[in-house]
mmCIF file of the C-alpha atoms, coordinates in Angstrom:
data_MODEL
# 
_entry.id   MODEL 
# 
loop_
_atom_site.group_PDB 
_atom_site.id 
_atom_site.type_symbol 
_atom_site.label_atom_id 
_atom_site.label_alt_id 
_atom_site.label_comp_id 
_atom_site.label_asym_id 
_atom_site.label_entity_id 
_atom_site.label_seq_id 
_atom_site.pdbx_PDB_ins_code 
_atom_site.Cartn_x 
_atom_site.Cartn_y 
_atom_site.Cartn_z 
_atom_site.occupancy 
_atom_site.B_iso_or_equiv 
_atom_site.pdbx_formal_charge 
_atom_site.auth_seq_id 
_atom_site.auth_comp_id 
_atom_site.auth_asym_id 
_atom_site.auth_atom_id 
_atom_site.pdbx_PDB_model_num 
ATOM 1   C CA . MET A 1 1   ? -35.986 17.340  0.243   1.00 0.00 ? 1   MET A CA 1 
ATOM 2   C CA . THR A 1 2   ? -32.763 16.292  -1.257  1.00 0.00 ? 2   THR A CA 1 
ATOM 3   C CA . VAL A 1 3   ? -30.254 14.310  0.844   1.00 0.00 ? 3   VAL A CA 1 
ATOM 4   C CA . GLN A 1 4   ? -26.634 15.791  0.811   1.00 0.00 ? 4   GLN A CA 1 
ATOM 5   C CA . PRO A 1 5   ? -24.027 13.425  0.446   1.00 0.00 ? 5   PRO A CA 1 
ATOM 6   C CA . ARG A 1 6   ? -21.550 13.348  3.400   1.00 0.00 ? 6   ARG A CA 1 
ATOM 7   C CA . ASP A 1 7   ? -18.002 14.072  3.222   1.00 0.00 ? 7   ASP A CA 1 
ATOM 8   C CA . SER A 1 8   ? -15.341 11.386  3.490   1.00 0.00 ? 8   SER A CA 1 
ATOM 9   C CA . TRP A 1 9   ? -11.622 11.281  3.605   1.00 0.00 ? 9   TRP A CA 1 
ATOM 10  C CA . ILE A 1 10  ? -8.831  8.593   2.927   1.00 0.00 ? 10  ILE A CA 1 
ATOM 11  C CA . TYR A 1 11  ? -6.108  9.024   5.681   1.00 0.00 ? 11  TYR A CA 1 
ATOM 12  C CA . SER A 1 12  ? -2.960  7.021   5.117   1.00 0.00 ? 12  SER A CA 1 
ATOM 13  C CA . ALA A 1 13  ? 0.423   6.682   6.905   1.00 0.00 ? 13  ALA A CA 1 
ATOM 14  C CA . GLU A 1 14  ? 3.841   4.745   6.663   1.00 0.00 ? 14  GLU A CA 1 
ATOM 15  C CA . TRP A 1 15  ? 5.729   3.445   9.492   1.00 0.00 ? 15  TRP A CA 1 
ATOM 16  C CA . ALA A 1 16  ? 9.391   2.369   9.545   1.00 0.00 ? 16  ALA A CA 1 
ATOM 17  C CA . LEU A 1 17  ? 11.057  0.237   11.788  1.00 0.00 ? 17  LEU A CA 1 
ATOM 18  C CA . SER A 1 18  ? 14.975  0.426   12.803  1.00 0.00 ? 18  SER A CA 1 
ATOM 19  C CA . ASP A 1 19  ? 17.251  -1.597  10.783  1.00 0.00 ? 19  ASP A CA 1 
ATOM 20  C CA . ASP A 1 20  ? 17.684  -3.703  14.313  1.00 0.00 ? 20  ASP A CA 1 
ATOM 21  C CA . ASP A 1 21  ? 13.947  -4.129  14.706  1.00 0.00 ? 21  ASP A CA 1 
ATOM 22  C CA . GLN A 1 22  ? 12.444  -5.276  11.205  1.00 0.00 ? 22  GLN A CA 1 
ATOM 23  C CA . LEU A 1 23  ? 9.726   -7.631  11.205  1.00 0.00 ? 23  LEU A CA 1 
ATOM 24  C CA . PRO A 1 24  ? 11.152  -11.237 10.326  1.00 0.00 ? 24  PRO A CA 1 
ATOM 25  C CA . ASP A 1 25  ? 10.097  -12.999 7.018   1.00 0.00 ? 25  ASP A CA 1 
ATOM 26  C CA . GLY A 1 26  ? 6.966   -14.920 7.468   1.00 0.00 ? 26  GLY A CA 1 
ATOM 27  C CA . ASP A 1 27  ? 5.598   -12.512 10.169  1.00 0.00 ? 27  ASP A CA 1 
ATOM 28  C CA . ARG A 1 28  ? 1.867   -12.187 9.282   1.00 0.00 ? 28  ARG A CA 1 
ATOM 29  C CA . ARG A 1 29  ? 0.877   -9.194  11.553  1.00 0.00 ? 29  ARG A CA 1 
ATOM 30  C CA . VAL A 1 30  ? 0.416   -6.767  8.796   1.00 0.00 ? 30  VAL A CA 1 
ATOM 31  C CA . GLU A 1 31  ? -1.459  -9.205  6.816   1.00 0.00 ? 31  GLU A CA 1 
ATOM 32  C CA . VAL A 1 32  ? -3.759  -9.304  9.899   1.00 0.00 ? 32  VAL A CA 1 
ATOM 33  C CA . LEU A 1 33  ? -3.591  -5.592  10.172  1.00 0.00 ? 33  LEU A CA 1 
ATOM 34  C CA . ASP A 1 34  ? -4.970  -5.288  6.676   1.00 0.00 ? 34  ASP A CA 1 
ATOM 35  C CA . ARG A 1 35  ? -7.731  -7.535  7.399   1.00 0.00 ? 35  ARG A CA 1 
ATOM 36  C CA . VAL A 1 36  ? -8.733  -5.569  10.532  1.00 0.00 ? 36  VAL A CA 1 
ATOM 37  C CA . LEU A 1 37  ? -8.446  -2.261  8.867   1.00 0.00 ? 37  LEU A CA 1 
ATOM 38  C CA . SER A 1 38  ? -10.526 -3.589  5.867   1.00 0.00 ? 38  SER A CA 1 
ATOM 39  C CA . LYS A 1 39  ? -13.271 -4.834  7.949   1.00 0.00 ? 39  LYS A CA 1 
ATOM 40  C CA . GLU A 1 40  ? -13.545 -2.390  10.703  1.00 0.00 ? 40  GLU A CA 1 
ATOM 41  C CA . HIS A 1 41  ? -12.621 1.120   8.637   1.00 0.00 ? 41  HIS A CA 1 
ATOM 42  C CA . GLY A 1 42  ? -12.781 0.241   4.796   1.00 0.00 ? 42  GLY A CA 1 
ATOM 43  C CA . GLY A 1 43  ? -8.898  0.398   4.670   1.00 0.00 ? 43  GLY A CA 1 
ATOM 44  C CA . ARG A 1 44  ? -5.572  -1.612  4.220   1.00 0.00 ? 44  ARG A CA 1 
ATOM 45  C CA . SER A 1 45  ? -2.311  -2.207  5.290   1.00 0.00 ? 45  SER A CA 1 
ATOM 46  C CA . VAL A 1 46  ? 0.581   -3.168  3.461   1.00 0.00 ? 46  VAL A CA 1 
ATOM 47  C CA . ARG A 1 47  ? 4.129   -4.384  4.594   1.00 0.00 ? 47  ARG A CA 1 
ATOM 48  C CA . THR A 1 48  ? 6.834   -2.506  2.955   1.00 0.00 ? 48  THR A CA 1 
ATOM 49  C CA . ALA A 1 49  ? 10.796  -3.039  2.834   1.00 0.00 ? 49  ALA A CA 1 
ATOM 50  C CA . THR A 1 50  ? 11.138  -0.911  6.078   1.00 0.00 ? 50  THR A CA 1 
ATOM 51  C CA . GLY A 1 51  ? 7.646   -1.531  7.894   1.00 0.00 ? 51  GLY A CA 1 
ATOM 52  C CA . TRP A 1 52  ? 4.234   -1.116  6.910   1.00 0.00 ? 52  TRP A CA 1 
ATOM 53  C CA . THR A 1 53  ? 1.577   1.369   5.562   1.00 0.00 ? 53  THR A CA 1 
ATOM 54  C CA . GLY A 1 54  ? -2.210  1.750   6.803   1.00 0.00 ? 54  GLY A CA 1 
ATOM 55  C CA . SER A 1 55  ? -5.129  3.405   5.471   1.00 0.00 ? 55  SER A CA 1 
ATOM 56  C CA . VAL A 1 56  ? -8.857  3.926   6.423   1.00 0.00 ? 56  VAL A CA 1 
ATOM 57  C CA . SER A 1 57  ? -11.845 5.616   5.313   1.00 0.00 ? 57  SER A CA 1 
ATOM 58  C CA . VAL A 1 58  ? -13.195 8.232   7.492   1.00 0.00 ? 58  VAL A CA 1 
ATOM 59  C CA . GLU A 1 59  ? -16.915 9.574   7.324   1.00 0.00 ? 59  GLU A CA 1 
ATOM 60  C CA . ALA A 1 60  ? -17.780 12.783  8.388   1.00 0.00 ? 60  ALA A CA 1 
ATOM 61  C CA . ASP A 1 61  ? -20.284 12.533  11.632  1.00 0.00 ? 61  ASP A CA 1 
ATOM 62  C CA . ALA A 1 62  ? -20.594 14.753  14.871  1.00 0.00 ? 62  ALA A CA 1 
ATOM 63  C CA . LEU A 1 63  ? -17.256 14.511  15.848  1.00 0.00 ? 63  LEU A CA 1 
ATOM 64  C CA . VAL A 1 64  ? -15.483 14.851  12.136  1.00 0.00 ? 64  VAL A CA 1 
ATOM 65  C CA . HIS A 1 65  ? -16.259 17.831  10.007  1.00 0.00 ? 65  HIS A CA 1 
ATOM 66  C CA . ASN A 1 66  ? -13.216 18.738  8.248   1.00 0.00 ? 66  ASN A CA 1 
ATOM 67  C CA . LEU A 1 67  ? -9.845  17.505  6.982   1.00 0.00 ? 67  LEU A CA 1 
ATOM 68  C CA . GLU A 1 68  ? -7.966  18.253  10.318  1.00 0.00 ? 68  GLU A CA 1 
ATOM 69  C CA . GLN A 1 69  ? -10.360 16.177  12.154  1.00 0.00 ? 69  GLN A CA 1 
ATOM 70  C CA . ALA A 1 70  ? -10.277 13.521  9.682   1.00 0.00 ? 70  ALA A CA 1 
ATOM 71  C CA . ALA A 1 71  ? -6.517  13.140  10.111  1.00 0.00 ? 71  ALA A CA 1 
ATOM 72  C CA . PHE A 1 72  ? -6.820  13.158  13.517  1.00 0.00 ? 72  PHE A CA 1 
ATOM 73  C CA . LEU A 1 73  ? -9.231  10.463  13.676  1.00 0.00 ? 73  LEU A CA 1 
ATOM 74  C CA . GLY A 1 74  ? -7.638  8.164   10.621  1.00 0.00 ? 74  GLY A CA 1 
ATOM 75  C CA . LYS A 1 75  ? -4.410  8.320   12.630  1.00 0.00 ? 75  LYS A CA 1 
ATOM 76  C CA . LYS A 1 76  ? -6.135  7.237   15.889  1.00 0.00 ? 76  LYS A CA 1 
ATOM 77  C CA . LEU A 1 77  ? -7.811  4.618   14.078  1.00 0.00 ? 77  LEU A CA 1 
ATOM 78  C CA . VAL A 1 78  ? -4.851  3.205   12.341  1.00 0.00 ? 78  VAL A CA 1 
ATOM 79  C CA . GLU A 1 79  ? -2.439  3.370   15.530  1.00 0.00 ? 79  GLU A CA 1 
ATOM 80  C CA . ASP A 1 80  ? -5.085  1.680   17.720  1.00 0.00 ? 80  ASP A CA 1 
ATOM 81  C CA . ALA A 1 81  ? -5.247  -1.334  15.042  1.00 0.00 ? 81  ALA A CA 1 
ATOM 82  C CA . ASN A 1 82  ? -1.521  -1.425  15.115  1.00 0.00 ? 82  ASN A CA 1 
ATOM 83  C CA . ARG A 1 83  ? -1.684  -2.082  18.824  1.00 0.00 ? 83  ARG A CA 1 
ATOM 84  C CA . GLN A 1 84  ? -4.268  -4.529  18.430  1.00 0.00 ? 84  GLN A CA 1 
ATOM 85  C CA . VAL A 1 85  ? -2.242  -6.769  16.312  1.00 0.00 ? 85  VAL A CA 1 
ATOM 86  C CA . SER A 1 86  ? 0.797   -6.137  18.427  1.00 0.00 ? 86  SER A CA 1 
ATOM 87  C CA . LEU A 1 87  ? 3.127   -4.477  15.759  1.00 0.00 ? 87  LEU A CA 1 
ATOM 88  C CA . PRO A 1 88  ? 5.993   -3.174  17.233  1.00 0.00 ? 88  PRO A CA 1 
ATOM 89  C CA . PRO A 1 89  ? 6.758   0.619   18.074  1.00 0.00 ? 89  PRO A CA 1 
ATOM 90  C CA . ALA A 1 90  ? 7.761   2.272   15.012  1.00 0.00 ? 90  ALA A CA 1 
ATOM 91  C CA . ALA A 1 91  ? 8.396   5.623   13.582  1.00 0.00 ? 91  ALA A CA 1 
ATOM 92  C CA . LEU A 1 92  ? 5.613   7.618   11.653  1.00 0.00 ? 92  LEU A CA 1 
ATOM 93  C CA . VAL A 1 93  ? 7.517   8.729   8.428   1.00 0.00 ? 93  VAL A CA 1 
ATOM 94  C CA . SER A 1 94  ? 4.765   10.010  6.757   1.00 0.00 ? 94  SER A CA 1 
ATOM 95  C CA . GLN A 1 95  ? 0.937   10.606  6.575   1.00 0.00 ? 95  GLN A CA 1 
ATOM 96  C CA . GLN A 1 96  ? -1.700  12.337  4.251   1.00 0.00 ? 96  GLN A CA 1 
ATOM 97  C CA . VAL A 1 97  ? -5.304  12.783  4.338   1.00 0.00 ? 97  VAL A CA 1 
ATOM 98  C CA . VAL A 1 98  ? -7.204  13.277  1.110   1.00 0.00 ? 98  VAL A CA 1 
ATOM 99  C CA . HIS A 1 99  ? -10.931 14.161  0.334   1.00 0.00 ? 99  HIS A CA 1 
ATOM 100 C CA . ALA A 1 100 ? -12.247 10.803  -0.910  1.00 0.00 ? 100 ALA A CA 1 
ATOM 101 C CA . ASP A 1 101 ? -13.447 12.495  -3.953  1.00 0.00 ? 101 ASP A CA 1 
ATOM 102 C CA . VAL A 1 102 ? -9.818  13.670  -4.771  1.00 0.00 ? 102 VAL A CA 1 
ATOM 103 C CA . PHE A 1 103 ? -8.639  10.031  -4.036  1.00 0.00 ? 103 PHE A CA 1 
ATOM 104 C CA . HIS A 1 104 ? -11.049 8.191   -6.431  1.00 0.00 ? 104 HIS A CA 1 
ATOM 105 C CA . ALA A 1 105 ? -10.512 10.959  -9.178  1.00 0.00 ? 105 ALA A CA 1 
ATOM 106 C CA . GLN A 1 106 ? -6.922  10.367  -9.226  1.00 0.00 ? 106 GLN A CA 1 
ATOM 107 C CA . LEU A 1 107 ? -7.431  6.615   -9.534  1.00 0.00 ? 107 LEU A CA 1 
ATOM 108 C CA . GLU A 1 108 ? -9.475  7.316   -12.629 1.00 0.00 ? 108 GLU A CA 1 
ATOM 109 C CA . THR A 1 109 ? -6.927  9.398   -14.428 1.00 0.00 ? 109 THR A CA 1 
ATOM 110 C CA . ILE A 1 110 ? -4.735  6.288   -14.602 1.00 0.00 ? 110 ILE A CA 1 
ATOM 111 C CA . SER A 1 111 ? -5.178  4.392   -17.745 1.00 0.00 ? 111 SER A CA 1 
ATOM 112 C CA . LEU A 1 112 ? -5.391  0.594   -17.028 1.00 0.00 ? 112 LEU A CA 1 
ATOM 113 C CA . SER A 1 113 ? -2.876  -0.182  -19.940 1.00 0.00 ? 113 SER A CA 1 
ATOM 114 C CA . GLU A 1 114 ? -0.590  1.688   -17.881 1.00 0.00 ? 114 GLU A CA 1 
ATOM 115 C CA . LEU A 1 115 ? -0.898  -0.218  -14.517 1.00 0.00 ? 115 LEU A CA 1 
ATOM 116 C CA . LEU A 1 116 ? 1.020   -3.597  -14.052 1.00 0.00 ? 116 LEU A CA 1 
ATOM 117 C CA . GLY A 1 117 ? 0.169   -6.084  -11.435 1.00 0.00 ? 117 GLY A CA 1 
ATOM 118 C CA . THR A 1 118 ? 2.584   -8.636  -9.878  1.00 0.00 ? 118 THR A CA 1 
ATOM 119 C CA . ALA A 1 119 ? 1.876   -11.332 -12.956 1.00 0.00 ? 119 ALA A CA 1 
ATOM 120 C CA . GLU A 1 120 ? 2.558   -8.606  -15.583 1.00 0.00 ? 120 GLU A CA 1 
ATOM 121 C CA . VAL A 1 121 ? 5.667   -7.415  -13.605 1.00 0.00 ? 121 VAL A CA 1 
ATOM 122 C CA . CYS A 1 122 ? 7.103   -10.554 -13.109 1.00 0.00 ? 122 CYS A CA 1 
ATOM 123 C CA . GLY A 1 123 ? 6.347   -11.003 -17.048 1.00 0.00 ? 123 GLY A CA 1 
ATOM 124 C CA . VAL A 1 124 ? 8.103   -7.946  -17.997 1.00 0.00 ? 124 VAL A CA 1 
ATOM 125 C CA . LEU A 1 125 ? 11.064  -8.565  -15.686 1.00 0.00 ? 125 LEU A CA 1 
ATOM 126 C CA . GLY A 1 126 ? 11.601  -12.196 -16.428 1.00 0.00 ? 126 GLY A CA 1 
ATOM 127 C CA . ILE A 1 127 ? 11.495  -13.167 -12.620 1.00 0.00 ? 127 ILE A CA 1 
ATOM 128 C CA . THR A 1 128 ? 9.489   -15.271 -10.431 1.00 0.00 ? 128 THR A CA 1 
ATOM 129 C CA . ARG A 1 129 ? 6.813   -14.077 -8.100  1.00 0.00 ? 129 ARG A CA 1 
ATOM 130 C CA . GLN A 1 130 ? 9.327   -15.285 -5.214  1.00 0.00 ? 130 GLN A CA 1 
ATOM 131 C CA . ARG A 1 131 ? 12.053  -13.034 -6.688  1.00 0.00 ? 131 ARG A CA 1 
ATOM 132 C CA . LEU A 1 132 ? 9.663   -9.956  -6.701  1.00 0.00 ? 132 LEU A CA 1 
ATOM 133 C CA . HIS A 1 133 ? 8.598   -10.534 -3.209  1.00 0.00 ? 133 HIS A CA 1 
ATOM 134 C CA . GLN A 1 134 ? 12.624  -10.811 -2.303  1.00 0.00 ? 134 GLN A CA 1 
ATOM 135 C CA . LEU A 1 135 ? 13.335  -7.518  -4.328  1.00 0.00 ? 135 LEU A CA 1 
ATOM 136 C CA . ARG A 1 136 ? 10.502  -5.684  -2.554  1.00 0.00 ? 136 ARG A CA 1 
ATOM 137 C CA . GLN A 1 137 ? 11.419  -6.892  0.873   1.00 0.00 ? 137 GLN A CA 1 
ATOM 138 C CA . SER A 1 138 ? 14.987  -5.945  0.390   1.00 0.00 ? 138 SER A CA 1 
ATOM 139 C CA . GLY A 1 139 ? 14.075  -2.316  -0.665  1.00 0.00 ? 139 GLY A CA 1 
ATOM 140 C CA . GLN A 1 140 ? 15.746  -2.560  -4.330  1.00 0.00 ? 140 GLN A CA 1 
ATOM 141 C CA . PHE A 1 141 ? 12.134  -2.546  -6.035  1.00 0.00 ? 141 PHE A CA 1 
ATOM 142 C CA . PRO A 1 142 ? 10.127  0.823   -5.909  1.00 0.00 ? 142 PRO A CA 1 
ATOM 143 C CA . GLU A 1 143 ? 6.949   0.985   -4.093  1.00 0.00 ? 143 GLU A CA 1 
ATOM 144 C CA . PRO A 1 144 ? 3.682   0.069   -5.827  1.00 0.00 ? 144 PRO A CA 1 
ATOM 145 C CA . ASP A 1 145 ? 2.112   3.443   -7.221  1.00 0.00 ? 145 ASP A CA 1 
ATOM 146 C CA . ARG A 1 146 ? -1.395  2.298   -6.383  1.00 0.00 ? 146 ARG A CA 1 
ATOM 147 C CA . GLU A 1 147 ? -2.879  -0.591  -3.947  1.00 0.00 ? 147 GLU A CA 1 
ATOM 148 C CA . LEU A 1 148 ? -6.028  -2.368  -4.365  1.00 0.00 ? 148 LEU A CA 1 
ATOM 149 C CA . THR A 1 149 ? -7.322  -4.675  -1.561  1.00 0.00 ? 149 THR A CA 1 
ATOM 150 C CA . ALA A 1 150 ? -4.773  -7.088  -2.077  1.00 0.00 ? 150 ALA A CA 1 
ATOM 151 C CA . THR A 1 151 ? -3.162  -6.201  -5.337  1.00 0.00 ? 151 THR A CA 1 
ATOM 152 C CA . PRO A 1 152 ? -0.028  -3.885  -5.639  1.00 0.00 ? 152 PRO A CA 1 
ATOM 153 C CA . LEU A 1 153 ? -0.107  -1.970  -9.000  1.00 0.00 ? 153 LEU A CA 1 
ATOM 154 C CA . TRP A 1 154 ? 3.023   -0.304  -10.563 1.00 0.00 ? 154 TRP A CA 1 
ATOM 155 C CA . MET A 1 155 ? 2.736   2.244   -13.215 1.00 0.00 ? 155 MET A CA 1 
ATOM 156 C CA . ARG A 1 156 ? 4.693   0.974   -16.480 1.00 0.00 ? 156 ARG A CA 1 
ATOM 157 C CA . SER A 1 157 ? 6.758   4.100   -16.325 1.00 0.00 ? 157 SER A CA 1 
ATOM 158 C CA . THR A 1 158 ? 7.630   3.084   -12.542 1.00 0.00 ? 158 THR A CA 1 
ATOM 159 C CA . LEU A 1 159 ? 8.694   -0.172  -13.899 1.00 0.00 ? 159 LEU A CA 1 
ATOM 160 C CA . LYS A 1 160 ? 10.747  1.491   -16.903 1.00 0.00 ? 160 LYS A CA 1 
ATOM 161 C CA . ASP A 1 161 ? 12.621  3.841   -14.579 1.00 0.00 ? 161 ASP A CA 1 
ATOM 162 C CA . PHE A 1 162 ? 13.517  0.778   -12.270 1.00 0.00 ? 162 PHE A CA 1 
ATOM 163 C CA . THR A 1 163 ? 14.994  -1.394  -15.324 1.00 0.00 ? 163 THR A CA 1 
ATOM 164 C CA . VAL A 1 164 ? 17.259  1.366   -16.085 1.00 0.00 ? 164 VAL A CA 1 
ATOM 165 C CA . GLY A 1 165 ? 19.786  0.709   -13.219 1.00 0.00 ? 165 GLY A CA 1 
ATOM 166 C CA . TRP A 1 166 ? 18.903  -2.795  -12.519 1.00 0.00 ? 166 TRP A CA 1 
ATOM 167 C CA . ARG A 1 167 ? 20.298  -5.850  -14.195 1.00 0.00 ? 167 ARG A CA 1 
ATOM 168 C CA . ARG A 1 168 ? 18.730  -9.167  -13.468 1.00 0.00 ? 168 ARG A CA 1 
ATOM 169 C CA . ILE A 1 169 ? 20.821  -12.039 -12.439 1.00 0.00 ? 169 ILE A CA 1 
ATOM 170 C CA . PRO A 1 170 ? 20.090  -14.962 -14.744 1.00 0.00 ? 170 PRO A CA 1 
ATOM 171 C CA . GLY A 1 171 ? 18.563  -17.962 -13.100 1.00 0.00 ? 171 GLY A CA 1 
ATOM 172 C CA . PRO A 1 172 ? 15.747  -20.414 -13.578 1.00 0.00 ? 172 PRO A CA 1 
ATOM 173 C CA . LEU A 1 173 ? 12.130  -19.341 -14.296 1.00 0.00 ? 173 LEU A CA 1 
ATOM 174 C CA . LYS A 1 174 ? 10.302  -21.736 -12.124 1.00 0.00 ? 174 LYS A CA 1 
ATOM 175 C CA . GLY A 1 175 ? 7.054   -19.871 -11.723 1.00 0.00 ? 175 GLY A CA 1 
ATOM 176 C CA . LYS A 1 176 ? 4.420   -19.075 -14.672 1.00 0.00 ? 176 LYS A CA 1 
ATOM 177 C CA . CYS A 1 177 ? 4.552   -15.388 -15.638 1.00 0.00 ? 177 CYS A CA 1 
ATOM 178 C CA . THR A 1 178 ? 2.169   -13.635 -17.828 1.00 0.00 ? 178 THR A CA 1 
ATOM 179 C CA . THR A 1 179 ? 4.256   -11.718 -20.464 1.00 0.00 ? 179 THR A CA 1 
ATOM 180 C CA . VAL A 1 180 ? 3.053   -8.060  -21.067 1.00 0.00 ? 180 VAL A CA 1 
ATOM 181 C CA . GLY A 1 181 ? 3.821   -6.563  -24.671 1.00 0.00 ? 181 GLY A CA 1 
# 
């Protein structure tokens, strides 16, 4: 008897706060949300310039048989975790659910030489990690193309598009950055 693999989906969504209700610097609730989603649902959460994202893995079971049911359950799991860590009410601005096989196939199509982590981005732009964080928090820097457990990743082409209209304001480089050739 052959065991059939179970279907699974990746649900992800983004929430945005109003301009008057932004999370203050140093607020760690999204990091706590990330730990909750990772531990309980194989997911993650990342702070964005206007709010946060959240994602979970949804496995097929007695209640979940298709994409629509996975989307419903995924949204509920992330929203429950949002409330658990006391994040403020926010607008759901986007959501998607993708079959896990499709999600992982998309990840595999990206050449590793095209992906840049935080250290590589700092090296290419000639800025510190702190400055990169400031640019991301202000909404001036593009959102990561991919997110690993604790690592934002940008495609080299995304960085190239950003640098076309961006002019670095010279200042001292205090942090160590790796230069990418």
